[in-house]
N, C-alpha and C positions, 0 to 999 in steps of 0.2 A: 504493500500500500504506500501512499504518499509519504515521503520523508519530510523532515523539518526543512522548509525551504525559505526561512527568513534570512534577510540580509544578503541575498544573492546580488551579484553584480548585474546592473541593468544595462540593456543595450536597445537601441531602436533599429537595429539591423537584423534582418533575417539571415539565416545561414544556409548555404547550399553546397552540394557536392555532386559528383558524377556517377558514372556506371562503375559497379564493382568496388565501391568504397564504403568506408565506415565513418559515421558522423555522430557525435554525442553533444547534446546541449546541456550545459550545467549553469547557464545564466538565466536571468529573467528577461526574455525577449518581449518587448512591447512595440508592436507595429500598428500603424493606422494611417499615417501620412504617406501617400504613395511615393516611392523613390526606386532607384535602380537596385537598391539593396533589399527590397522586399516585394517587388512586383516582377512577374514574368509574363511574357506574351507566349502563350502555349498553344500548340496544335494537338488536338486530341486525335489519336489513332482509332479507327473504327472498332477494332477488336478489343481495345482497352476502354471503350466508352459505353455508357448506357445508351439505350435507344434514344435517338434524337440528340445525343450529346457530341457526336463527331463534329469536328470543325475547330475554329479558332476562338480562343477565349483569353481574357485578361485575368490574371490571378494574383492575389496577395498571399504571402506565405510566411510561415515562421521557420520551418525546416523543409528543404526540398532537394530531391536528387533529379537533376535535369542534364540533358545534353543538347548541343546546338542541332537544329534541324539541318539535314543534308541539303535541303532545297533553299533554305533562307536562314542565314546565321543570326538574324535578329529575332527568330522564333525558336522556341525550345520544345523538346519532347521530354516526357518523364523518362528517367534513366533506369536501366535494368540492374538487377543484382546489387542493390544498395542496402545498407543497414543503417537505419536512423533510430536513435534512442534519445528520448527526452528525459533527463534527470532533473531538469529545472522547471521553469515556468514559461509557457508560450501564451502570450496574450495579444489578441488581435481585435481592433476596432474597424468597423466597416464603413462608417458614414463618409469619411473623406475619400475613400476609394470609390464609392458609388458616385459621389459628386464629380470626381475627376474623369470618370469614364462613361457615365450614363448616356452621354450624347453620341458615343461610338458603338452603341449596342443596336443590333438589327431589330427592326420592327417585327419581322417574321423570318422564316427560314429561306424565303425567296428574295429577301432584301439584299441587294448587292452594293448598296451605297454605304454600308457601314461595315466595320471590321469584325466585330465580336458577337458571339451568341449569348454569352453569359459573363458576368463578373463572378469569378470563382474565389474560394477561400480554402487554402490548405494550411492547417496547423503543421501537418506532416504529410508530404506527398512523395511518392516514388513509383517507378514502373514495375514491370513484371519480375518475378523471382526475387522480390525484395522482402525485407523484414523491418517492420515498424513497431517499436515498443514505447509506450508511455509509462514511465515510472514516476512522473512528477504531476504537474498541473497543466492542463490546457483550458484556457478560458477565452471564449469568443463572445464579443459584444455585437449582437445583431441590432445595431443602433442606427441604421440608415434612415434618413428622413424621406427620401424619395419613395413614393408608394409603388411606382410602376417598373422600376429597373429590375430585370430578372437576375436574381442572385442565387448562386448555387454553392452552399456551404458543405464542404466535404470532410473537414476536420482531419481525420486520419484516413488516408486512401492509398492503396497499393494496386498494382497491376496483376496480370495473370499469375497464378501459383504463388501469390504473395501471402505472407503471414502478418496479421495485424493484431497486436495484443495491448490491452489496457490494464495495467496493474495500479494505476494511479487514479486521478480525477479528471473528468472531462465535463466542462460546464458551457452551455450555450444560454445566453441570457439577453433580455432586451425586449423592446416593443415588437420588432420585426415588421414584416409586411406580408400581404397575401401574395406577393410575387417571390417569396423566399422559399427555396427548397432546402431543408435542413437534414444533414446526415452527420453521424458521429464516427462510425467505423465502417468503411465501405471498400469493396473490391468489385468494380464493374467489369469483371472478366472471369474466365473459367478458373476453377479449382482454388478458391480462396480458403484460408484458414483465419477465422475471425474469433477472438476470444476476449471476453470482458471478465476480468477478475476484480475490477475496482468499482468506482462510482461514476455513473454517467447521469448528469442532471441537465435537463432541457426545460427552461422556463422562459418561453418566448410567446408573447401574447398573440401575435399574428403570424401565420405561416400558410404556405400552400400545401406542402406535404412534409411529413416528418418520418424519417427512417433512421433508426439508431444503429442497428447492426444489420448490414444488408449486402446482398449481391443481386445482380440482374442477369447472371449467366449461369453456367452449369457446374456441377460437381462441388467438391470441397465440403467445408463444415462451418457452422456458426454456433457458438456456445456462449451462454451467459451464466457465469458462476457468481457474479457480483450483484450490484443493485443498479437498477435503471429507473429514474423518476422523470416523467414527462408531464408538463403542463403546457398545453397549446390549443389552438382552435382549428388548424388545418387538418387534412387527412393524416391520421397517425397510424403507421404500419411499423410497429416498434422493431421487431425482428422480421426481416423480409427475405424470401427466396423466390426464385422463378420456377425451379423444377427439382433436380435431384441433389440438392445440397442438404447434407445432414443438419438438422436443427434441434438444439437442446436448450431449454431453459431450466437450469438447476439453481437459479438465484431468485432474486425478488424484483418484481416489476410493478410499479405504481403509476397509473395513468389517470390524469385529471383532464378529461376532454371537454373543453369549453366550446362545444360544437358550433360551427359557423358555416353556412353555405357559402363556399368560395367559388366565384366565377373564374374558371380556369383560363389563364391567359397563355400558358405554355403549350406550344403546338403539339408536342408529343404526349401530353397528359390528357386523358379523356375526362370529360365532364362527369361528375358523379355527386350523389348526395353525401352529406357528412358521414364519415366512418372512422372509428378508432378500434384498434385491436392490438393485442400483445404480440401475436405471431401472425404473419401474413404470407399467403401463398398465392401466386398469380401465375398460372401455368399455361404455356402455349401448347398447341397440338403438334403432332408429327415429329417429336424429338426422337433422335436415334439413341435412346438409352434403354437399358434392360430393366431398370426398376426405379422406383422413387422411394427413398428412405423415409421412415416414419417421422412425423413431427412429434416431439416428446416434451412434455412439461412435467418435471419432477419438483419444481419449485413453487413459488407463490406469485399469483397474478391478481392484482386489484385494479379495477377500472371504475371510475365514476364518469357517467355520461351526463353532462349538464346541458339540458335543453333550454331554449329561449326563443324569442321571435327570430333571432338571427340564425338559429339552427334549422328552422322549419320543423314540422312534425315527422320528417323522414330521416332524421339522424339516427344512426345505429351504432352499437358497440358489441364486439365479440371478443372472448378470450383468444380464440384461434379463428381466423377467417381464411377461407380458401375459395378461389374463384377461377374458373377456366376462361381462357382467351379464345375468341372465335377464330375460325380458319380451318377447321378440320375435326376429325373424330379424336376423342380422348380415350386411350386404351389402357393406360397405366392405372394400377391400384394405388390409392392414396390412403395411408394408415395414420391414425391419430391415437396418441396415448396421453393420459393425464393421471398420474399417480400423485400429483401435487394438489394444489388448490387453485381454483379460479372463482373469484368473487366479482360480481357486477352489481352496480347500483345506479339509480337514475334520480335526477332532480329536475325541477322545472314544470312548465305548464302542460306538457304533452305526455301521453302514454307512449313511450318510445320503445323500440324493439332492442332487446339484448339477448344473447345466448352464450353459453360456454363455447360452443362450436357452431359456426355459421358456414353454410355451404351454398355458394352461388347466389347469395341473397341479392346482390346488386348486378348480377350478370344480365346483360341486355338481351341475350338469346337463350334458347333452350339447349343447354350443353351438359347433359347428364354424364357423370363419370363414376367410376367404381370407388366407393368409400368403405374402408374397413375400420371398425372400432376395436381397440384392444381394451386394456384396463382403463376405467374411467371413474375417478373419485369425485363425489359430489355430496351436497347436503339435501336432505329430504324436503320435499314440498309437493304441491299438487301439480305435477308436471303436465297433466292434461289441460289444466287451466293456464299455467304460466307459459308453456311452450318455449322454455328458455334453457333447456339443456343442450340438445342438438337440433338445429333448425335449418331445413333445406328448402330452397326453391326448386332445385332439381338435383337428381343423383340416385345412384343405385347403392343402397346402404346394406353392407354385409355385417350381421351381428353374430356370426357363427363362432367367433373367438372373443366376443365382448364379455367383459366382467364389469358390471356396474356396482361399484362399492358405494352404498347410500348411507351416509352418516345420519343417525336419528330416524332411520326409516322403519316403519312398522306396518306399512300398507302393502297392497298388491299393485305391482307396477307392470304396465303393459308396454310392449315395444313401441307401439304407435304413439304412446304418451312421451316416452323417453326420446324418441326421434320423431319430430313433428315436421309437417310441411307447411309452408306459407299459404295464406289464403289464395294468392295468385300463382300457386305452384304449377310446374310443368311436369316433365317426365320424371317419375319418382317411384321407387320401390324399396321394400325392406325384405331381407332374406336372412336365413340362419337363426331364426328366433328359437328353434327347437333345441339348440345347444347354447344359447345365450345364458349367462349366469347373473344372478343378482345376489349380492352379499349385503345384508343389513347390519349396521353397526350402531 
């Protein structure tokens, strides 16, 4: 965990290195005013970028591993095989960066009159096969005043086959904007290893989307053994995977979702109603993979969904949420295990939908897929009335290996009460009920 970091030497310069190198920060880096010592003009490579993120961006950084572009020495790419370790403090303010570059941002993806897609922010950034470790404090101030400038905060980010570890503290704080995408630990490439052993705290009033531990490509693993606290108003997908990444929450996750209907301004993000979840799975069809690992929660998940006029009555929250992407048939089996705890609560003027596991609830099309439930720990209630254990709009739910552990339960529980379908549901079925087990405690 975080060491004593008082009386560190302060500097207003970021530090950078290149490919195959080792870099340690033991100072208190404070950057905010754009300069050549903390800003890079960066070209995103397609295989290393999330959907819609390829292209040229301007970025402020604390620590970065970069190399000059072969095509343009004034532009850099993230460097491979770098090791970055923060044993000090990295502190970044965004407002002056946004003011300096907001007029150079493209209006849309077809705009050729401007240079950059996004203003990016890396506390620690490197390319593929890299290792990033935070042993100290990373503190980012999402304090920009401009409401419309698209800002993408990546915090700790590596490339393909990179390992990203937090043993310290990561904090994102400020008013934010509804044009801000917030990430804490990300690898937008294949085969990531992302591990949180420390504390991650995001308290940003306005955001477009929030992903704390996330990948948007294939393979690898994401694990939380520490604590994650999120308070925000945009779409919250705390741990996020696209397909066959192993996902484990063995720590604690607290989410305070001040739900707000956000008009999506980023071209590659589709418009949706407000959503918060602790674990998020958004899976495309036609992947050349042999299996999809289970999503596993052995820890503690607590979510408060705060409704208001700003949220509309369509805001939702799930402990685990999974949704298929249109474009073809989904043939893989998706398994979910919860031997920990998932608690959801609601406040405000509306009766809002929540469930421990939600499947395809916001999916715009009828995309049934194979769902297998393993062990599921929960508290007793009138499931037929609440419909808040497992809730599906569409899906083929296999309960043949399901073990429902119901704390305080003394009633008779039916499969169709434990696994409910939405009122506007589409293709849906339940099987395996003859071998399903219910354990009352």
